[in-house]
C-alpha positions in Angstrom: 94.7 103.9 115.9 96.1 100.8 115.1 97.9 100.1 112.0 94.9 97.1 111.4 92.9 100.0 110.6 94.3 100.8 107.5 91.5 100.1 105.3 89.4 101.6 102.2 86.5 101.6 104.8 89.2 104.0 107.1 89.5 106.0 103.7 85.7 106.7 103.2 85.4 107.5 107.2 88.0 110.2 107.0 86.6 111.4 103.5 83.4 112.0 105.7 85.2 113.1 108.4 87.6 116.1 107.0 84.9 116.9 104.2 83.5 120.3 105.9 87.2 121.7 105.9 88.9 120.8 102.3 88.2 120.9 98.8 87.0 118.3 96.3 89.9 119.1 93.7 89.1 118.8 90.2 90.6 117.0 87.6 91.6 117.8 84.0 91.5 115.2 81.1 93.6 116.3 78.3 93.4 115.9 74.6 94.5 112.5 73.3 98.7 112.7 73.0 99.1 116.0 74.7 102.5 117.0 75.7 103.8 114.8 73.4 102.9 111.6 75.4 101.1 108.5 74.2 97.5 107.9 75.9 94.8 110.0 77.5 96.5 112.4 80.8 94.2 112.6 83.3 95.6 115.5 86.0 94.6 115.5 89.4 94.8 119.0 90.5 95.7 118.6 94.1 97.7 121.5 94.3 94.3 123.6 94.4 93.3 122.0 97.8 93.5 124.4 100.8 97.1 125.5 101.5 98.2 124.3 98.1 99.0 120.5 98.4 97.6 117.5 99.6 98.5 117.6 103.2 95.6 119.0 104.7 93.7 115.9 104.4 96.0 113.8 106.6 96.3 116.4 108.8 92.6 117.1 109.4 91.9 113.7 109.7 94.7 112.8 112.6 93.3 116.4 114.4 89.7 115.2 113.9 90.4 111.6 115.1 92.1 112.5 118.5 91.8 114.6 121.7 93.8 117.2 121.6 96.0 118.3 124.9 96.1 122.0 126.0 99.6 121.9 124.5 98.4 121.5 121.1 100.0 120.1 117.9 103.6 119.5 116.9 104.7 118.8 114.0 108.2 118.6 111.8 108.0 119.1 107.9 109.8 120.4 104.9 107.3 122.9 104.5 103.9 121.8 102.9 103.1 119.4 105.8 103.6 122.1 108.0 102.0 124.8 106.5 99.0 121.8 106.3 99.1 121.3 110.3 99.0 125.0 111.1 96.2 125.6 108.9 94.4 122.8 110.5 95.2 124.2 113.9 94.2 127.3 113.3 90.8 126.1 111.9 90.2 123.9 114.9 91.1 126.6 117.8 94.2 124.6 119.0 97.8 126.0 119.2 100.6 124.6 116.8 104.3 124.5 116.7 105.9 123.3 113.7 109.7 122.0 113.4 111.4 122.7 110.0 114.5 122.3 108.3 117.0 125.4 106.8 116.0 124.3 103.2 112.4 124.8 103.5 110.9 127.3 101.1 110.6 131.0 102.4 106.8 130.9 100.7 106.2 127.7 102.8 107.7 129.3 105.8 105.8 132.5 105.4 102.4 130.5 105.2 103.1 129.2 108.3 103.5 131.9 110.3 100.5 133.3 108.6 98.4 131.1 110.3 99.4 131.5 113.9 102.1 128.9 114.4 104.8 128.9 116.6 107.6 128.1 113.8 111.3 126.7 115.0 113.6 126.5 112.1 116.2 123.9 113.2 118.3 121.1 111.4 119.4 121.0 108.1 116.9 118.4 106.8 113.4 117.0 108.0 115.3 114.3 109.8 117.2 116.4 111.7 113.9 118.7 112.1 111.8 115.3 113.0 114.1 114.4 116.0 113.9 117.8 117.6 110.4 118.2 117.1 109.8 114.7 118.7 112.1 116.0 122.1 109.8 118.9 122.3 106.6 116.8 122.0 107.7 114.7 124.4 108.6 117.5 127.0 105.2 119.5 125.9 102.7 116.5 125.8 101.8 118.1 122.5 100.2 115.6 119.8 102.4 114.9 117.2 101.2 114.7 114.0 103.2 112.8 111.8 104.2 114.1 108.1 103.6 110.7 106.4 103.9 107.8 109.1 100.7 107.9 110.9 97.3 105.5 110.3 95.3 108.7 110.7 97.4 110.6 108.0 97.9 107.8 105.7 93.8 107.2 105.6 93.3 111.1 105.2 95.7 111.3 102.1 93.8 108.0 100.6 90.9 110.5 100.2 92.7 111.8 96.7 92.4 108.1 95.5 88.5 107.8 96.2 88.1 111.3 94.9 90.0 110.5 91.7 88.1 107.1 91.0 85.1 109.0 91.0 86.1 111.5 88.7 87.9 109.2 86.3 86.5 105.7 87.1 88.6 104.0 83.8 92.3 104.7 84.6 94.8 102.1 84.0 97.8 103.6 86.1 98.4 106.4 88.3 101.4 108.4 89.0 102.5 109.5 92.1 105.3 111.4 93.7 106.9 109.8 96.9 108.7 111.6 99.9 107.8 109.5 102.8 105.2 107.3 101.2 101.9 108.7 103.1 100.2 110.0 100.0 100.8 106.7 97.7 100.2 104.3 100.5 96.9 106.2 101.1 96.2 105.9 97.0 97.4 102.8 96.8 94.7 101.3 99.9 92.2 103.1 98.2 92.7 101.7 94.9 93.5 98.1 96.1 91.6 95.3 94.1 90.5 98.2 91.5 92.8 96.8 88.5 94.9 100.1 88.2 98.7 99.8 88.4 100.3 102.6 91.0 103.7 104.1 90.2 105.7 105.9 92.5 108.0 108.7 91.0 111.1 110.0 92.9 113.9 112.2 92.2 117.2 110.4 91.8 118.5 112.4 94.6 115.5 111.6 97.1 115.4 107.5 95.9 113.3 106.8 99.5 111.1 104.2 98.1 113.5 102.9 95.8 116.3 102.2 98.1 113.5 100.6 100.3 112.2 98.3 97.6 115.7 97.4 96.7 116.4 96.6 100.4 113.4 95.0 101.4 112.3 97.2 104.1 112.9 101.2 104.9 116.2 102.1 104.9 117.9 105.6 105.3 119.0 107.2 102.1 120.4 110.5 101.1 118.0 113.1 100.1 119.0 116.7 98.0 118.1 118.1 95.2 115.5 120.6 94.0 112.3 118.9 95.5 114.0 117.6 98.7 111.9 120.3 100.8 108.6 118.2 100.0 109.8 114.7 99.1 112.7 114.9 101.0 112.2 112.4 103.7 115.4 110.1 104.5 113.1 106.6 105.1 109.9 105.8 104.1 107.3 105.1 106.7 106.8 101.5 107.7 102.8 101.5 107.5 103.1 103.0 103.8 105.9 100.4 102.8 104.0 97.6 104.3 101.1 99.0 102.1 103.0 99.5 98.9 104.8 96.1 99.4 101.7 94.4 99.4 100.0 96.2 96.4 103.0 95.3 94.0 104.1 99.3 93.6 106.9 100.1 91.6 108.9 103.4 91.5 110.7 105.4 89.1 113.3 107.9 89.1 113.7 111.2 87.6 116.6 113.5 87.4 116.3 117.3 88.9 116.5 118.7 85.2 113.2 116.7 84.3 111.5 118.0 87.3 112.4 121.7 86.2 111.5 120.8 82.5 107.7 119.3 83.8 107.7 122.5 85.8 108.1 124.4 82.8 105.8 122.4 80.5 102.7 122.6 83.1 103.4 125.9 83.1 103.9 126.9 79.3 101.3 124.6 78.0 98.6 124.7 80.9 99.1 127.7 82.8 99.3 125.4 86.2 102.0 126.5 88.5 103.3 123.3 90.2 106.4 123.2 92.6 109.3 120.7 92.1 107.4 117.8 94.2 104.0 118.9 92.6 105.7 118.0 89.0 107.8 114.9 89.5 104.8 112.4 88.7 104.6 114.1 85.4 108.5 114.6 84.8 108.4 110.5 84.9 106.2 111.1 81.4 107.7 113.7 79.6 111.0 112.6 80.4 110.3 109.0 79.0 110.6 107.1 82.2 107.3 105.7 81.8 105.9 105.2 78.4 102.4 104.5 78.2 101.0 102.0 75.4 98.5 104.0 72.6 95.2 104.8 74.2 96.4 103.7 77.9 94.7 106.1 80.1 97.2 107.6 83.0 96.3 109.6 86.1 98.8 112.1 87.5 98.6 113.5 90.7 100.1 117.2 90.7 100.2 117.4 94.6 101.9 120.7 95.2 102.0 124.2 94.1 104.0 126.1 96.9 106.9 127.9 94.9 107.7 131.1 93.7 106.3 131.8 90.4 110.1 133.8 89.3 111.7 130.3 89.9 109.3 128.6 86.8 107.9 131.5 84.5 
C-alpha cells in the first residue's frame, strides 16, 4: 500500500474492514466549564477500546490488508501497540512476536503474553527494540506491523476521527496526545477540510513532533518521562508528519507533573483510569497550556488506560 492511499476514503474503507473486531467507543460530553476549563469538553473514551487503547484499529487494518506469511507478524512496541498486535494476531489465528524495551510497563507485558505472543524484552527504549525487531523480521520473513509509520496503520487510527465527528459534529478543536504521530496523523486526515483545529500534545521530555516542526522534518530527539512507554518514539513518522505539515497542526508541550495531575483529576472527578499517555491531551487544558474561548467545544482523545490503578488512585 503506497502513501498515496492516505485519504479519507482509505479511512472509511478501514472502518468497514475492522468493524467486526472492534468497539465503537463512546464520547462523554461534560457540563459547561467542567474541570475548571472554559468551554464545553467532549471526551472520546478510546481507552474503552479492546486492549485498552486505540492501537488495535491500526493493527487490525494492517493485518486484514495483507497476506500474512507462515512466520506470522512482528512488531516493536513500548507496550500498547504490542498488546494490540498480539490481540489481533490471536483473533486471526496467526503467530506474533513482539519486541519491547525494558521500560515497558509490567501490566502491558502481561497482556501481550496473555494473548499468546512471543515477547522479547530487549533495548532500553522503543527505537532500540524497533531496530532489533527489524533484524528478526528480515531473517524470518514475518510481516512487520509498525507502531505508527505505515499507511494501513495510520488509516486504521484515523477511524477514531470518523467516529468522533459522527458523535460530536460541532467541535471547534480536538486535542490529541502524540508519540510517533500515527493517531494524530490519522485523525487529521479524517478531519481535513472540516474546519476543526487539530492540536497535538506531547510531554516536555518526549518532544517528537515539536522537534520535527522546529526542524521542518522528522529528527531524532531524546525521550524520557512518565509517558515514555506510550509516547516515547524518538522520531515522528514521515508519513504522519507530511499530513500534519499539510494540515498546519500545532503542538503543545506539558510537564510530567501536569500529566500526573490530569490522571488524578480524571479519576477523582470522573472515575476514569487513564495511563500517562492517555491523560496527556487533557493535561494541556488543566495546566492552561491550551485555553479555550468561552463556549468553545473541545474534543479530547483519552487514548489509553493500561496502567496500574495503584499508581493513580
